[in-house]
N, C-alpha and C positions, 0 to 999 in steps of 0.2 A: 390716595385720591387723584393725584396728578396722572398717575399711570391709568386709572381707570377713566378719566377722561379723555386722554389721547387713545386708549382702546375704544372707547365708544365713538370716538370721531372716525376711526379708521374701519371699524367692523363693517359699516353699511357699504364700504368701497370695495370690500372684496365679494366674489362670485359666492353663490350658496354651495357649490360642490367644490372640491378640490381641484382648482384649474390654475395653471402657469401660462396663461396667455401671455402674450407680448404686452399688452396694455395693462394688465394688472400688476406685472412683474416691473414695469418701467414705473408705475406709480407707487409702488412699495420701495423702490430703489430711491426714488426723488423724495421719498418722505423721510424727513429726519427730526426727530424731537430731542430735546436737550432737558432732561429732568432733573438732573443734580450735578454737583461739581465733584469729580472723583477725588480721592486722597492724594494721588500724585500730582494733579495740577491745582491743588488748592494753595499751596505753598507760593507758588509763583502764576499770576493770573495769565493765561495764554489767549490770543486771539484766535478764534475759530470763525473763518469767513463764511463757512456755510450757515452760521449761526447769527451773523449781522444782519440787524434789520435794515440798516442805511445799505449795504450790499445786495440784498436778496428781494427787496420789495421796493415797488416804485413809490414815490411821494405820495401819490393820490390813493394807494391801496390802504385798506382798514386793517387794523391787527389788534390783537389782544394777548394780555399777558396770562399764562396759564396759572400763576398762582393767586391772582386776582380772581380768575373765574371759579378755580377750586374753592377758594374761600367764599364765594357767592353762594355756592352750591351745598357747602356744609364742611369744607376742609378746616380743622381746627389748629393748624400749626403754622399759620402765617405770622403770628407775633414770635414764636419761637425761631422760625427761620430768619427773622429780622435781626433778633438779638445774636444768633449765631453768625450772620454776616457782620455785624458790627464787630465782634470779637474776632473775626478772621481779619477785617481791616486794621483793627489794631495790632495785631501780630504782624500782619503783612508791613505795616509802618516801622515798626521796632526792627523788623528783619531788614528792612530797607536801609534804616539809619546805621546798622552795623556794617551793612555791606558797603555804604558810603565811606564809613570811617576805614574800613579795610582797604578800600581802593586808595583812598588819601595817604595811608601808611605806606602803602606799596609803591604808590608814586614818589613819595619822599626817600624810600629806601632805594629805589632805582636811580634817584638823583644823587644820593649819596655814594653810591658805589660806581657811577658812571666814568669818573676820572680813573678809578683804578682798572676797569676792564676795558678802557677806551682803546688799548694798543690790541688786545685780544678780538675785539669787535672789528678793527680794520682789516685783521687776518682773514677773518671769517668773511668779510665783504668782498675782499679780492679773490677769494676762491670760489665765490658764489654760492657759499652755504647759509649766508644771511642776507637778507633782501632789504 
């Protein structure tokens, strides 16, 4: 449904015949819609500057969320999407807790070994291999 809404919004902007005029090409290049989160980036959320409302829109501009619009038109999966997002957030919290624990353990291990490898790090620093 979201794809259909974005397609319905873009179709009137294109000319009737197949034409790659500079105006239409620039319009198509500038347009970017973000319909879903890919599986590669679902583990760690990334910031996409092109998708940030704060960066891309002036404070006075109106905006709309595609999910809400699709739900109003008849899309039946808003609740499903919300539950999947909650599950993803819980998994992300667990992943972040594990990551923090591993970082703590690594820092502790580095502190434990620091005295043993101190003479080697000094040699590496004098030779310019360790900054």
